[in-house]
C-alpha positions as CSV (number, residue, x, y, z in Angstrom):
1,M,79.0,73.8,109.4
2,Q,75.3,74.6,110.6
3,N,74.9,77.1,107.8
4,L,75.7,80.2,110.0
5,P,78.8,81.7,108.5
6,H,79.3,83.9,111.7
7,G,77.7,81.7,114.1
8,P,74.5,83.2,115.6
9,F,75.8,86.8,115.4
10,T,75.0,89.5,113.1
11,T,77.7,92.0,113.9
12,A,81.5,91.8,114.9
13,P,83.0,90.6,117.2
14,F,81.9,87.0,116.0
15,Q,82.6,85.5,119.3
16,D,82.6,82.0,120.8
17,D,79.2,80.1,120.5
18,T,78.7,76.6,121.9
19,F,76.4,75.7,119.0
20,G,78.8,75.7,116.3
21,G,81.0,78.6,115.7
22,P,81.6,80.8,114.1
23,E,84.4,78.5,112.9
24,P,84.6,74.7,112.9
25,D,87.8,74.4,115.1
26,N,88.2,71.5,117.5
27,A,85.8,73.0,120.1
28,H,83.0,73.6,117.5
29,L,83.1,70.8,114.9
30,S,79.4,70.2,115.0
31,G,76.4,69.5,112.7
32,V,78.8,67.2,110.6
33,I,79.3,63.6,109.5
34,L,83.0,62.8,109.5
35,R,84.8,60.2,107.3
36,L,88.2,59.0,108.5
37,N,90.9,56.5,107.7
38,D,91.7,53.9,110.4
39,D,94.4,56.0,111.8
40,G,92.2,59.1,112.2
41,T,93.5,61.0,109.1
42,A,91.3,62.4,106.4
43,P,91.0,60.3,103.2
44,T,92.2,62.3,100.1
45,D,89.0,61.7,98.2
46,N,86.9,63.3,100.9
47,P,84.6,66.0,99.2
48,F,86.2,68.9,100.8
49,F,89.9,67.8,101.1
50,A,91.2,70.2,98.6
51,A,89.1,73.0,100.3
52,G,90.6,72.3,103.6
53,A,94.1,72.2,102.2
54,A,93.7,75.7,100.9
55,I,92.5,76.8,104.3
56,G,95.1,75.1,106.2
57,G,95.7,74.8,109.9
58,E,93.4,73.4,112.5
59,L,90.1,74.5,110.5
60,G,91.5,73.2,107.4
61,A,92.3,69.8,108.9
62,N,88.7,69.8,110.2
63,I,87.1,70.4,107.0
64,Q,89.1,67.9,105.2
65,K,87.6,65.2,107.5
66,I,84.0,66.2,106.7
67,Y,81.8,64.0,104.5
68,S,78.7,66.0,104.9
69,Y,77.3,68.8,107.0
70,G,74.0,70.8,107.9
71,H,72.9,68.1,110.1
72,R,70.9,68.3,113.4
73,N,71.0,65.7,116.3
74,G,71.7,62.6,114.3
75,F,70.9,59.5,116.4
76,G,71.5,56.9,113.9
77,M,73.7,55.9,110.9
78,A,73.7,52.8,108.7
79,F,75.2,51.6,105.4
80,D,73.0,49.9,103.0
81,P,74.7,46.5,102.6
82,Y,73.6,46.2,98.9
83,S,74.2,49.7,97.5
84,G,76.9,51.1,100.0
85,F,74.9,54.2,100.6
86,L,75.0,55.9,104.0
87,W,71.6,56.7,105.6
88,D,71.2,58.9,108.8
89,T,68.3,59.8,111.1
90,E,67.9,63.2,112.6
91,N,65.7,64.6,115.3
92,A,63.9,67.8,114.7
93,D,63.6,70.5,117.4
94,D,59.9,70.5,117.0
95,A,59.2,70.1,113.3
96,Y,60.4,67.9,110.6
97,S,62.5,65.2,111.8
98,E,64.3,63.4,108.8
99,L,65.6,60.2,107.4
100,N,68.5,60.9,104.9
101,R,70.3,59.2,102.4
102,V,73.7,61.0,102.6
103,I,75.9,61.8,99.6
104,P,79.3,63.0,99.7
105,G,79.4,66.8,100.0
106,M,75.8,67.1,101.3
107,N,74.6,70.1,103.0
108,G,71.5,69.1,105.0
109,G,70.3,72.7,105.4
110,W,70.2,72.9,109.1
111,V,69.8,75.6,110.9
112,Q,68.4,77.3,108.0
113,L,65.5,74.8,108.0
114,A,64.5,71.2,108.6
115,G,62.4,69.1,106.3
116,P,62.2,69.7,102.6
117,L,62.6,73.0,101.1
118,S,59.0,73.1,100.0
119,R,57.8,73.0,103.5
120,I,60.0,75.7,104.9
121,S,57.2,78.2,105.7
122,D,55.3,75.5,107.6
123,W,58.6,74.7,109.4
124,K,59.1,78.2,110.4
125,F,55.4,78.6,111.5
126,I,55.6,75.6,113.9
127,E,59.0,76.7,115.3
128,T,57.8,80.3,115.9
129,T,54.4,79.5,117.3
130,Q,54.5,76.2,119.3
131,F,56.5,74.3,121.7
132,G,58.3,77.3,123.4
133,S,58.8,79.0,120.0
134,N,62.7,78.4,120.0
135,L,65.4,76.1,118.4
136,Q,67.2,75.2,121.6
137,Q,69.9,77.3,119.9
138,V,68.7,80.2,122.1
139,R,70.9,82.8,120.5
140,Y,69.5,81.9,117.0
141,P,65.8,82.3,117.4
142,P,63.5,80.8,114.6
143,T,62.1,84.3,113.8
144,R,65.5,84.8,112.1
145,A,65.0,82.0,109.6
146,A,64.0,82.6,106.1
147,Y,60.4,82.6,104.9
148,T,61.2,81.3,101.4
149,A,63.2,78.5,100.1
150,A,65.3,80.7,97.8
151,L,66.3,82.9,100.6
152,A,67.2,79.9,102.9
153,L,69.4,78.6,100.1
154,S,71.0,81.9,99.7
155,R,72.0,81.9,103.5
156,M,73.5,78.5,103.6
157,F,77.3,78.3,103.8
158,M,78.4,76.4,100.8
159,L,81.9,74.8,100.8
160,P,83.3,74.4,97.3
161,G,81.5,71.4,95.9
162,A,78.7,71.2,98.6
163,T,75.2,70.4,97.4
164,Y,72.0,71.1,99.3
165,V,69.9,67.7,99.7
166,D,66.3,67.4,100.8
167,P,65.7,64.7,103.2
168,D,64.3,61.5,101.7
169,L,61.5,61.3,104.3
170,S,60.2,63.6,107.0
171,W,57.7,63.8,109.8
172,R,55.8,67.1,110.2
173,F,56.1,66.9,113.9
174,E,58.8,65.3,115.9
175,I,58.8,61.4,115.7
176,G,62.1,61.0,117.4
177,P,64.1,59.0,114.9
178,A,66.9,57.0,116.7
179,G,69.1,53.9,116.0
180,T,68.9,52.3,112.7
181,T,70.2,49.4,110.6
182,F,69.7,47.4,107.5
183,V,68.7,43.8,107.4
184,K,70.8,41.6,105.1
185,G,69.7,38.1,104.2
186,T,66.6,36.2,104.7
187,A,67.0,34.9,108.3
188,L,63.9,37.1,109.3
189,G,62.0,36.1,106.2
190,A,62.6,37.0,102.3
191,E,60.4,39.9,102.7
192,Y,62.7,41.8,105.1
193,D,66.0,41.3,103.1
194,G,67.3,44.9,102.3
195,T,64.9,46.7,104.6
196,L,65.8,49.6,107.0
197,W,64.8,49.7,110.4
198,M,64.7,52.6,112.9
199,G,64.1,53.1,116.5
200,S,62.7,55.9,118.8
201,A,64.4,58.5,120.8
202,R,61.7,58.3,123.5
203,G,59.8,55.6,125.1
204,N,56.1,55.1,125.3
205,S,56.2,55.5,129.1
206,Q,57.8,59.0,128.5
207,V,55.7,60.6,125.7
208,G,52.8,58.0,124.9
209,A,51.4,57.8,121.3
210,N,54.3,56.4,119.1
211,G,57.0,56.5,121.6
212,G,59.1,53.4,121.8
213,S,58.1,52.3,118.1
214,V,60.4,50.5,115.7
215,Y,59.8,51.4,112.0
216,R,60.7,49.3,108.8
217,F,61.3,50.9,105.5
218,E,61.3,49.2,102.1
219,L,63.7,50.8,99.5
220,T,63.1,51.4,95.9
221,S,64.6,49.0,93.4
222,N,67.4,51.2,92.7
223,R,68.1,51.7,96.6
224,L,67.9,55.5,96.1
225,H,64.9,56.2,98.2
226,V,62.4,55.0,100.6
227,D,59.6,53.1,98.9
228,V,56.4,55.2,100.0
229,S,54.0,53.3,97.4
230,A,52.2,51.4,100.2
231,D,50.5,54.6,101.4
232,P,49.5,57.4,99.0
233,R,49.6,59.9,101.9
234,L,53.4,59.7,101.7
235,A,53.8,60.3,98.0
236,D,55.1,63.8,99.0
237,R,57.6,62.2,101.3
238,V,56.3,63.9,104.4
239,A,54.3,62.0,107.2
240,D,51.9,64.7,108.1
241,N,51.5,63.6,111.7
242,L,49.4,65.7,114.1
243,S,50.4,68.1,116.7
244,R,50.2,67.0,120.5
245,A,51.9,68.3,123.6
246,Q,54.3,65.5,123.8
247,K,54.8,65.1,120.0
248,F,55.4,61.5,118.6
249,D,52.0,61.3,117.0
250,G,51.8,58.3,114.5
251,T,49.4,59.6,111.8
252,E,50.7,58.7,108.5
253,S,53.3,56.2,109.8
254,E,50.9,53.2,110.2
255,T,52.5,51.4,107.2
256,L,56.0,52.1,108.6
257,Q,55.6,51.1,112.2
258,I,56.5,47.4,112.7
259,G,56.7,47.2,116.5
260,T,55.9,49.0,119.8
261,G,57.0,48.9,123.3
262,F,60.8,49.0,122.9
263,G,61.4,52.2,124.8
264,T,64.3,54.6,123.9
265,T,66.3,52.8,121.3
266,P,69.7,54.3,120.4
267,S,71.0,51.2,118.6
268,I,69.7,48.4,116.5
269,E,72.2,46.0,115.0
270,Q,72.0,42.6,113.0
271,G,73.5,39.6,114.5
272,P,75.8,37.1,112.5
273,E,72.7,34.7,112.6
274,G,70.4,37.3,111.2
275,N,68.4,38.4,114.2
276,L,68.1,42.1,115.1
277,Y,69.0,43.3,118.6
278,V,67.4,46.5,119.8
279,V,69.1,48.3,122.8
280,S,66.6,50.0,125.0
281,L,68.0,52.6,127.5
282,T,64.7,53.0,129.3
283,D,63.9,49.4,129.7
284,N,67.6,48.5,130.6
285,A,67.3,45.6,128.2
286,I,68.4,44.3,124.8
287,Y,65.3,42.9,122.8
288,K,65.8,40.2,120.1
289,I,63.7,40.2,117.0
290,S,63.7,36.9,115.2
291,H,61.7,34.9,112.5
292,R,58.6,33.1,113.9
293,P,58.6,29.6,112.5
């Protein structure tokens, strides 16, 4: 499910690996978003329900539950209250953290790449030359990743009906996307209705720069994409932030950043009265964001 059909191994025996395989049994069902009924069973309209039925057994049952796969280190998910679409945030290893609109049957591409296919050579360059030159998955070094988009696509494991999807927005160097939620209603002000808010996986006290920031995203009128029209630099849907030892540089995120000093924020939720509540692990606090009269 992390696009390594045999796990990180190139020759038999394809032995156990803690990072996902080779097979998505109960011990290795990783890199996925699951969609379940209330009783834990798989909905029959899940994208890979038929594929899982054909496989059978424990593996088939797991595949039937999968809504999308090829994800890395997702810290936040939220449903758009106006369109019903699911969005998720994904931390990079070192390069190309992501904000995704998830569609059924999506293959997000990890571990063959992070970020958009058009940037794969830059992703590989950063991962093989900076920040320790590894992907944390130590038995799959980034030197083994493809240099071209076409080769990366050919290496992905595609279940029947799967579709590769680029992230909707990326950051060249890690920005640490974390908890996320949508605002519904005008309690914070009419201009915030329908916006997507996202926290940070590291506090400013830990990494400096943009650590501990909260970001706000406008969506396009059809609710399919982040609206990047406020900053022409984001027209390519990549914030080309700068390299720094502790990452979290905020270049090209200036129009997205709406708050600072929140620490590590794994969860943002909207209360019934319309305020936002931001959980901060590092500050041992819950912050409230409300409309200023």
